[in-house]
C-alpha positions as CSV (number, residue, x, y, z in Angstrom):
1,M,32.2,-50.5,-133.2
2,P,34.3,-53.1,-135.0
3,V,37.4,-51.4,-133.6
4,R,36.7,-52.9,-130.2
5,E,36.5,-56.5,-131.5
6,P,40.3,-57.1,-131.7
7,F,40.8,-55.9,-128.1
8,C,38.2,-58.4,-126.8
9,R,39.8,-61.2,-128.8
10,Y,43.3,-60.3,-127.5
11,G,42.1,-60.6,-123.9
12,L,40.4,-63.9,-124.5
13,E,43.0,-65.7,-126.6
14,D,46.2,-67.2,-125.2
15,R,49.3,-65.0,-125.4
16,T,51.4,-67.1,-127.8
17,M,51.2,-64.4,-130.5
18,S,51.6,-61.4,-128.2
19,T,54.2,-59.8,-130.5
20,D,51.8,-59.8,-133.5
21,Q,49.1,-58.5,-131.2
22,L,51.3,-55.7,-130.0
23,I,52.2,-54.7,-133.5
24,A,48.5,-54.7,-134.5
25,L,47.6,-52.6,-131.4
26,L,50.4,-50.2,-132.2
27,A,49.1,-49.8,-135.8
28,L,45.6,-49.2,-134.5
29,V,46.8,-46.5,-132.0
30,I,48.9,-44.8,-134.7
31,M,45.9,-44.7,-137.1
32,I,43.6,-43.3,-134.4
33,V,46.1,-40.7,-133.3
34,Q,46.6,-39.6,-137.0
35,L,42.8,-39.3,-137.4
36,A,42.5,-37.2,-134.2
37,V,45.3,-34.9,-135.3
38,K,43.7,-34.3,-138.7
39,K,40.4,-33.5,-137.0
40,D,42.1,-31.0,-134.6
41,K,43.9,-29.2,-137.5
42,S,40.9,-29.0,-139.8
């Protein structure tokens, strides 16, 4: 799945942009949680 691609890249790249990476990861987690909640309710 393409969702796993960023996680691999974050692990391989240096940590100079860790803040941007954390924000991107947070956004991904929030999206996934929202999708899971919608599936549970429907």
